[in-house]
C-alpha positions as CSV (number, residue, x, y, z in Angstrom):
1,M,139.4,111.8,101.2
2,G,140.0,108.2,100.3
3,A,138.3,106.4,97.4
4,Y,135.7,104.7,99.7
5,K,134.7,108.1,101.2
6,Y,134.0,109.4,97.7
7,L,131.8,106.4,97.0
8,E,130.0,106.9,100.2
9,E,129.3,110.6,99.4
10,L,128.2,109.6,95.9
11,Y,125.6,107.2,97.2
12,K,124.2,109.8,99.6
13,K,122.9,111.7,96.5
14,K,120.9,109.1,94.7
15,Q,119.0,111.7,92.6
16,S,122.2,112.9,91.0
17,D,122.5,112.3,87.2
18,V,125.5,110.0,87.6
19,L,123.8,107.7,90.2
20,R,120.4,107.8,88.5
21,F,122.0,106.5,85.2
22,L,124.1,104.0,87.0
23,L,121.2,102.5,89.0
24,R,119.0,102.4,86.0
25,V,121.5,100.5,83.9
26,R,122.4,98.1,86.8
27,C,118.7,97.5,87.5
28,W,118.1,96.4,84.0
29,E,121.1,94.0,84.3
30,Y,119.8,92.5,87.6
31,R,116.3,91.9,86.1
32,Q,117.9,89.6,83.5
33,L,119.7,87.5,86.2
34,P,118.2,84.7,88.4
35,V,116.4,85.7,91.6
36,V,119.4,84.5,93.8
37,H,122.8,84.5,92.2
38,R,126.4,84.9,93.3
39,A,128.1,88.2,92.6
40,T,131.8,88.2,91.7
41,R,132.4,91.4,93.9
42,P,130.2,93.8,95.8
43,S,128.5,96.5,93.8
44,R,129.0,98.8,96.8
45,P,132.5,98.0,98.1
46,D,132.5,100.9,100.6
47,K,129.2,99.7,102.1
48,A,130.2,96.1,102.2
49,R,133.4,96.8,104.0
50,R,131.6,98.9,106.6
51,L,129.4,95.9,107.3
52,G,132.3,93.5,107.7
53,Y,133.2,92.3,104.2
54,K,136.8,91.6,103.4
55,A,138.1,90.8,99.9
56,K,139.7,87.5,100.9
57,Q,139.0,83.8,100.8
58,G,135.9,82.7,102.8
59,F,133.8,85.8,102.1
60,V,131.1,85.5,99.5
61,I,128.5,88.0,98.0
62,Y,125.1,86.9,96.9
63,R,122.6,89.2,95.1
64,V,118.8,88.6,95.6
65,R,115.6,90.4,94.6
66,V,112.5,90.5,96.6
67,R,109.1,91.6,95.4
68,R,108.0,94.9,96.8
69,G,104.7,95.8,98.5
70,G,102.6,94.7,101.4
71,R,101.4,91.2,102.3
72,K,98.0,90.0,101.2
73,R,96.3,87.7,103.6
74,P,96.2,84.2,102.1
75,V,92.6,83.1,102.7
76,P,90.4,81.2,100.2
77,G,87.8,83.5,98.5
78,G,88.7,86.3,100.8
79,L,86.7,84.7,103.6
80,T,88.5,85.2,107.0
81,K,85.7,83.7,109.0
82,G,86.1,85.9,112.1
83,K,85.1,89.2,113.6
84,P,85.1,92.4,111.5
85,K,88.3,93.6,113.2
86,N,90.2,90.8,111.5
87,Q,88.5,90.7,108.2
88,G,91.2,92.7,106.4
89,I,92.7,91.2,103.3
90,N,94.6,93.8,101.3
91,Q,96.1,96.7,103.2
92,L,98.1,94.5,105.6
93,K,101.9,94.9,106.1
94,F,104.4,92.1,106.8
95,A,105.9,92.3,110.3
96,R,109.6,92.2,109.0
97,N,111.4,94.3,106.5
98,L,112.3,93.2,102.9
99,R,116.0,93.1,103.7
100,N,115.4,90.5,106.4
101,V,113.3,88.5,103.9
102,A,116.2,88.7,101.4
103,E,118.7,87.4,104.0
104,E,116.4,84.5,104.9
105,R,116.0,83.4,101.3
106,V,119.7,83.4,100.6
107,G,120.4,81.7,104.0
108,R,118.0,78.9,103.2
109,R,119.4,78.5,99.7
110,I,123.0,78.4,100.7
111,G,122.7,76.6,104.1
112,S,126.4,75.8,104.5
113,L,127.4,79.5,104.7
114,R,126.7,82.0,107.5
115,V,124.9,85.3,106.9
116,L,127.0,88.2,108.2
117,N,125.0,91.2,107.0
118,S,123.3,92.8,104.0
119,Y,122.6,96.1,102.3
120,W,120.3,97.7,99.7
121,I,121.7,98.1,96.2
122,N,118.7,99.0,93.9
123,Q,115.0,99.0,93.4
124,D,112.4,99.5,90.7
125,S,108.6,99.5,90.7
126,T,108.4,95.7,91.3
127,Y,111.5,94.6,93.1
128,K,114.1,95.6,95.7
129,Y,117.6,94.3,95.2
130,F,119.9,93.4,98.1
131,E,123.4,92.0,98.4
132,I,124.1,89.6,101.2
133,I,127.5,89.1,102.8
134,L,128.1,85.4,103.5
135,V,131.0,83.7,105.3
136,D,132.2,80.1,105.0
137,P,132.6,78.9,108.6
138,S,134.7,75.8,107.5
139,H,137.4,77.8,105.7
140,K,140.7,78.0,107.4
141,S,141.2,81.7,106.7
142,I,137.9,82.4,108.6
143,R,138.6,80.0,111.4
144,R,142.0,81.4,112.0
145,D,141.0,85.1,111.9
146,P,140.1,86.3,115.5
147,A,138.0,89.2,114.0
148,I,135.5,86.9,112.3
149,N,135.8,83.4,113.7
150,W,133.0,84.0,116.1
151,L,130.7,83.4,113.1
152,A,132.0,79.8,112.9
153,K,130.5,78.9,116.3
154,A,127.7,76.4,116.3
155,N,125.2,78.8,117.8
156,M,125.6,81.2,114.8
157,K,123.9,78.8,112.4
158,H,121.0,80.5,110.5
159,R,121.2,83.8,112.4
160,E,119.0,85.3,109.7
161,L,116.2,82.9,110.6
162,R,116.2,83.8,114.3
163,G,116.3,87.6,113.9
164,L,120.0,88.0,115.0
165,T,121.3,89.9,112.0
166,A,121.1,93.7,111.9
167,A,117.9,93.7,109.7
168,G,116.3,91.1,112.0
169,R,117.1,93.0,115.2
170,K,115.6,96.1,113.6
171,A,112.4,94.3,112.9
172,R,112.3,93.1,116.5
173,G,112.5,96.7,117.7
174,L,116.0,96.3,119.3
175,G,117.4,99.4,117.7
176,G,117.2,101.8,120.6
177,K,118.1,101.7,124.3
178,S,115.7,104.3,125.7
179,F,112.7,103.8,128.0
180,G,110.3,102.8,125.3
181,H,112.4,99.9,124.1
182,N,112.2,98.0,127.4
183,R,109.2,96.1,126.2
184,F,111.3,94.5,123.4
185,R,114.1,93.2,125.6
186,P,115.1,90.4,125.6
187,S,112.1,89.8,123.3
188,R,108.5,90.7,123.1
189,R,107.5,87.2,124.0
190,A,109.8,87.1,127.1
191,V,108.4,90.4,128.3
192,W,104.9,89.3,127.9
193,K,105.6,86.0,129.8
194,R,107.3,87.9,132.6
195,H,104.4,90.3,133.0
196,N,101.8,87.5,132.8
197,T,103.4,84.9,135.1
198,L,102.3,84.8,138.7
199,K,105.4,84.2,140.9
200,L,104.8,83.3,144.5
201,R,107.6,82.7,146.9
202,R,107.4,79.5,148.8
203,Y,107.5,81.1,152.3
204,R,105.5,84.3,152.3
C-alpha cells in the first residue's frame, strides 16, 4: 500500500488511540485560530487529493469552523404569530448540512477564488471544523490545465451559493438515481412547477 492508503485506513478508525490523541491536539490548535484562516497544507492530504486537490500553484486550502446544532427560529419573544403547526422555536433543523454552510462562508469571504470541494477534519462539543479546497481561476497554471480549467468558466462563479458543490447537491437530494429521487430533478421547485402548470395545446 502507498502512503495515502495508510492515511485513509488510519482515518477510518477514529476511535483508535493514535487518532483520538491527534484529533484532540489539533482541535485545541484550531480553537485558538480565527474562524476562517488559510492553511499552509491540507491536514488530510489523502482526502484532499481524492477530492481534486493538487499541490501546485493555484490551489489553496482554507480552514473554517461552524457552530454545531440545530437552527433556532429567529422570532422576537418567541411569538411566531401563526397556527400551532408552525409555532415551533427550538427543535428545528436547518435545511442544509454544516459542510455546505462552511463552504458558503469561505466562498463569500474569498470571492475571487472558486470553491472546488470540502471535507471534515475535526469536531468538538461546540464546533465542526472543515477544510475547503479553493482554486484561483485567473492563475495560468489553472487556466492551462485541461483537468481543472472548467472551474475558470464564468458560470462556475459561487458554485457553493447555488448548491452545485458535492455538499450542496447532497442537501438538494441529488445523491441517488433511483425512482424516489425523481422528485428532486432537476430541482424540487422545477418539479413542483411542472406538476402544477396547466399546459393546453393550441389545437386540441
